[in-house]
C-alpha positions in Angstrom: -33.3 227.2 -54.7 -35.2 228.7 -51.9 -33.3 230.6 -49.5 -34.2 230.8 -45.8 -33.4 233.2 -42.9 -31.1 230.7 -41.4 -28.4 231.1 -43.8 -28.9 234.6 -44.6 -25.7 235.7 -42.3 -23.7 233.4 -44.5 -24.9 234.9 -47.7 -24.0 238.4 -46.2 -20.4 237.5 -45.2 -19.9 235.9 -48.8 -21.2 238.8 -50.8 -20.7 241.9 -48.6 -17.2 242.9 -47.2 -17.1 243.8 -43.4 -15.7 246.8 -42.1 -13.1 246.2 -39.3 -14.8 245.9 -36.0 -13.0 245.1 -32.8 -14.5 245.3 -29.3 -12.6 245.9 -26.2 -13.3 247.3 -22.8 -9.9 248.4 -21.3 -9.0 252.2 -20.5 -8.4 254.6 -23.4 -5.1 256.3 -22.4 -3.5 256.9 -25.4 -4.1 258.8 -28.8 -3.7 255.7 -30.9 -6.4 254.0 -28.7 -8.7 257.0 -29.3 -8.4 256.8 -33.0 -8.9 252.9 -32.7 -12.1 253.5 -30.8 -13.4 255.9 -33.2 -12.8 253.6 -36.1 -14.0 250.5 -34.7 -17.2 252.1 -33.1 -17.9 253.8 -36.3 -17.8 250.8 -38.2 -20.0 248.9 -35.7 -22.8 251.6 -35.7 -22.7 252.3 -39.5 -22.9 248.4 -40.5 -25.5 247.6 -37.8 -27.8 250.4 -38.8 -27.6 250.0 -42.4 -28.1 246.4 -42.4 -31.0 246.5 -39.8 -32.6 249.0 -42.0 -32.4 246.8 -45.1 -33.5 243.8 -43.1 -36.6 245.9 -42.1 -37.4 247.3 -45.4 -36.8 244.3 -47.4 -38.5 241.7 -45.0 -38.9 238.1 -45.9 -37.2 238.7 -49.1 -34.1 239.6 -47.4 -31.9 236.5 -48.1 -32.5 236.3 -51.6 -32.2 240.1 -52.6 -28.8 240.1 -50.4 -27.5 237.0 -52.7 -27.9 239.4 -55.7 -24.4 240.6 -56.8 -25.5 244.0 -57.9 -27.4 244.6 -54.8 -24.5 243.6 -52.8 -21.9 246.0 -54.5 -24.7 248.7 -53.6 -24.5 247.7 -50.0 -20.7 247.9 -50.1 -20.8 251.6 -51.5 -23.5 252.5 -49.0 -21.7 250.9 -46.0 -18.6 252.9 -46.7 -20.4 256.3 -47.3 -22.3 255.7 -43.9 -19.2 254.6 -42.2 -17.3 257.8 -43.3 -20.2 259.9 -42.1 -20.0 258.2 -38.8 -16.5 258.4 -38.4 -16.7 262.3 -39.1 -19.2 262.7 -36.1 -17.1 260.4 -33.8 -13.8 261.5 -34.6 -14.6 265.0 -33.5 -16.4 264.1 -30.3 -13.5 261.7 -29.2 -11.0 264.5 -29.8 -13.1 267.2 -28.2 -14.0 265.2 -25.0 -10.8 263.2 -24.7 -8.5 266.0 -25.0 -10.2 268.5 -22.6 -7.4 268.2 -20.1 -4.9 269.1 -22.7 -6.0 272.8 -23.0 -5.2 272.6 -26.7 -6.0 275.4 -29.4 -8.3 274.9 -32.3 -5.8 274.0 -34.7 -4.4 271.2 -32.6 -7.7 269.7 -32.0 -8.3 269.9 -35.9 -5.1 268.1 -36.5 -5.9 265.4 -34.1 -9.4 264.9 -35.5 -8.1 265.1 -39.1 -5.6 262.2 -38.1 -8.3 260.1 -36.4 -10.6 260.5 -39.5 -7.8 259.5 -42.0 -6.5 256.4 -39.9 -10.2 255.3 -39.8 -10.5 255.4 -43.4 -7.0 253.6 -43.9 -8.4 250.8 -41.7 -11.1 250.0 -44.0 -9.1 251.0 -47.4 -10.7 249.4 -50.6 -14.1 249.2 -49.6 -16.8 250.9 -51.6 -14.5 250.4 -54.6 -14.3 253.3 -57.3 -17.4 254.7 -55.9 -16.1 256.0 -52.7 -13.0 258.3 -52.6 -11.1 258.6 -49.4 -9.7 261.9 -50.6 -12.9 263.5 -51.2 -14.0 262.3 -47.7 -10.9 263.7 -46.0 -11.4 267.2 -48.0 -15.1 267.4 -46.8 -14.1 266.5 -43.4 -11.5 269.3 -43.3 -14.3 271.9 -44.4 -16.3 270.6 -41.4 -13.5 270.9 -38.9 -13.0 274.7 -39.9 -16.6 275.2 -38.8 -16.7 273.1 -35.5 -17.5 274.6 -32.2 -14.9 272.5 -30.1 -15.7 273.6 -26.9 -19.5 273.4 -26.7 -21.3 271.5 -29.6 -18.7 269.1 -30.3 -19.1 267.7 -26.9 -22.8 267.1 -27.4 -25.3 264.8 -29.1 -25.8 267.8 -31.4 -22.3 267.0 -33.0 -23.7 263.5 -34.5 -25.7 265.2 -37.6 -23.7 263.4 -40.5 -24.5 260.0 -39.9 -28.3 260.0 -39.6 -28.5 261.8 -43.0 -25.9 259.7 -44.8 -27.8 256.3 -43.5 -31.2 257.7 -45.3 -29.1 258.9 -48.3 -27.3 256.0 -49.3 -29.2 253.1 -48.1 -30.2 251.1 -51.4 -33.9 251.6 -50.8 -36.3 253.3 -53.2 -36.7 257.0 -52.4 -40.4 256.9 -52.2 -40.2 254.3 -49.5 -37.4 256.4 -47.6 -39.5 259.5 -47.3 -41.7 257.3 -44.8 -38.7 256.1 -43.1 -36.5 259.1 -42.5 -37.5 260.2 -39.0 -37.5 256.4 -37.7 -34.1 255.5 -39.4 -32.2 258.7 -38.3 -33.5 258.2 -34.8 -32.1 254.8 -34.6 -28.4 255.8 -35.4 -29.0 258.9 -33.2 -29.8 256.6 -30.3 -27.0 254.2 -31.1 -24.6 257.1 -30.4 -25.9 257.6 -26.9 -24.2 254.1 -25.8 -20.9 254.7 -27.9 -20.6 258.2 -25.8 -21.3 256.3 -22.6 -18.8 253.8 -23.4 -16.1 256.5 -24.3 -16.8 258.4 -21.0 -16.4 255.5 -19.1 -13.2 254.3 -20.6 -11.5 257.5 -21.3 -8.6 258.8 -19.2 -8.3 262.4 -20.3 -5.2 263.1 -18.0 -3.5 260.2 -19.6 -4.4 261.5 -23.0 -3.0 264.8 -22.1 0.3 263.2 -21.0 0.5 261.0 -24.3 -0.1 264.1 -26.5 2.9 266.2 -24.6 5.0 263.3 -24.8 4.4 263.0 -28.7 4.9 266.6 -29.0 8.1 266.7 -27.0 9.8 263.8 -29.1 8.3 264.8 -32.5 6.3 261.5 -33.0 
């Protein structure tokens, strides 16, 4: 049977499990809302850029290739690794920017970012199968937190360096083709983060986040 682009979306939904994506536009005033933003926006960017790269590289064979079970599994693995890298970048940024009115020290910032990252992984538990280890991802993220420049670089575009490399590394595309794609593919996700940062800056209420943190610290929750 010949497959057309018209049913490519149906094929993709059947063979590739989607990460949890939720779009909202209200103010971000609590730490839980910060965590939700990081998780859902990381999922959105990771999937959009990975699938977009695959569509572009595979071309007219896209529907047929995506129907292949083995290839679909490789997409699920790649998707989770790209998501984890995206979540790593965004978790640091949202905590650094969102908690700027809370006057927190670095250990507190590391704890909040670590919880943000772990919550995002938990939101999508089971994706990637045995080829993705959440424990290993958390361990690697903790190492990154230890060297994070919380008061300068974490607030800027330079903080988003893990996701571009992960997109190129994990996309199930032949290495000999990736060498020609690297700059374009990396830039595509770097530019995507511009919009995410703009959304966050528009929605986050830093003073309210500081209040929420202090309230949780006072109650032990």
